[in-house]
N, C-alpha and C positions, 0 to 999 in steps of 0.2 A: 259578469257576462260570460267570461271564459269558463267559470265553474259550471254555470248553467248549461253551456254547450257540451262540456265534458260529461255531465250527468245524462244529457239526452243521447249522446253517442254510446255510452255504456248501456243505457236502457235499450237502445236499438240493437246493440250487439247481443244482449240477452234474449230479446225477442227473436232475433234472427237465428240464434242457436236453438232455442226452444222450437221454433218453426221447423228448422232442419231436422231436429230430433223427431218431431211428430211426423214429418214426411217419411223418414227412415222407418219408423214404427209402423206407419200405415202400409208401406211397401212390404215390410216383413210379414205383417198379418195377412195381406193379400196373397203373398207367395205361399204361406202355410195353408191358406184356404184353398188355393188352386191345387196344391199337392194332395190335400185331403180329398178333394173332389175326384182327382185322378185315381187315387187308391180306392175310393168308394165305388166309382162307376166303371173304371177300366182295369185296374190292377188290384191284386191282393198279395199278401205274403203268406206262405205256409211253411210249416216245419215238417220234415220227413220223420215219421214215427215208425220205426221198425226196419226190417231188412228185406222186405218183399220185392224191392226194386233193385237189389244188388245185381250186377256191379255198377249199374247206371247211377243210382242214388244210394247214399249211405244214411244211416240213422242220424238224426239231428241236423242234417243239412237244411239250409233255408232257401226257399224258392220264391220267385215272383210268378204269379198266376195271372193270365189274361182271362177275363170273364165277360167283358162287354160284347153282346151280340155273338157269342161263341156257339158254334155247332161242332160237335166232335167229328174228327176225321181219323181214318186208319193211320196208325203209327204215332198219334199224339200221346203224350204223357198227360193223363187227365187226373183231376182231383174230384172226388164225388162223395156224396153222402151214401152210406150203405145202411138202409133200414134194418136189414137182417143181422148185421154186425153191431148196429147201434153206434157207429163211428164214421169218421171220414177216412177214405182210403185214397192212395195214390197208385195208379196202375197205367198200363199202356193199352190204348184202344186198338183192338185187333180187328173187330168187325162192327159194321154199322147196320142199321135197319135194312133188311132184305138180303144181307150176306149169308152165305153158308160157310161156316168155319169147321174144318176137319183137322183134328189133332191125332197123329199117329205116333204113339210112344215107342213103337219098335224101331223107328228111324229118327225120332225126335223132330218130326216135321209138323208144320202148321200150314195148311192151305186155306186160302180165302177165295171162294168162287172159282176153284180149280187152279189158282196160281199159288205156287209154293213161296212162302215168305223167306227172304234172306234176312235172318235175324242175327246180325253181327253183334248186337248188344247183349246177347245171352252169355252167361259165364260157363255153363255146363249143359250137357244133354238132359232132356226132360225124362223124368221117371213117372210111372203111374203111382201117384201118391194117394193116401187114404181119403182125402177130401173130395175126390172126384164124384160127381153125381152120376150114378149108374143109369139114370133115365136116358142119357144121351149116348150110351155105349152101343156101338153097332157091330163090333168085332172085339176079340180079346184085348187088342191094344189100340182100338180106334174109337174116337168119340166124335159125334157130329152134332153141330149146333146151328139151327136156323134162327137168325136174329130177328125178333119181332119188331114191328113198327114202333117207333118212339123209344127204342132201347139201343144199347150198345153191348158188345161182348168185350171184356177187358181182362188182361192177365198181367201179373207182375213179371218183371224181367228175371227174377229169381224163381223160376217155374217150380222148383222143388221145395220152395219155402214161401209160397204165396197163397193166401186164401182169396180167391177171385171169382170170376164168372163161372168157373168150372165147379164150384162148390154150391150146393143147394141153398145155403143160407145167404149167399151173395147173388148168384144167378145173373140174369141179364140186368143191366143197370139202366134205369129210366133216364132219358135225356134230361128230364126235369131235375134229377138228382146230381147231374154233372155241374160242378161249381166253376170249372174252367180248365184251361190248359196250362201246364207248367212250362215256362219258356226260358227262364234264366235262374241259375244258381248263384246267389250272392254271398253265401257263407257256408263253410269257412272260406277265407280269402284265397287260400291256395287251390281251391276247387272252383273258383269264379269262372263262369262262362255260360254260353248259350246251351240249351238242352236240345238234343235231336231225338 
């Protein structure tokens, strides 16, 4: 009788352990599923490719991107598909639909709708580089862009080393091509932090 009781207790312990293990496995699978849903519908991760966003972003840094229900705003660091370059680009949104963006290379200034931008994130003064589309040149050192509906005007923070909306092969970026806003740098760990 005692042996029968011991066998029943051992069997119950095994079933309890297996049940607990299955509960943990179920919780783990559910957590992974939730994380996947969040990354599919709310966040993405991207890797910086190149130096067009120096000094703000460096090559190979890894970023978290918010894309759910996102509409570009001035100052946002955006990630977009560029059909003209046939690749994904990371730039700063300077103007949105309806804005007038004026760039004067003589004093390295950018104005949007008459307001001069305070661009503390730039590393050096802008120069007239060869990629500039002459269509928008209104004076020897001045370029004026009227941002069409459904598009944005974006530039890299490394203005002298960025192929962006100033170049004919990029031009105004369709809002439909904008994949989201870069909000957080998570690698390398010594550069961890929120993006402004």
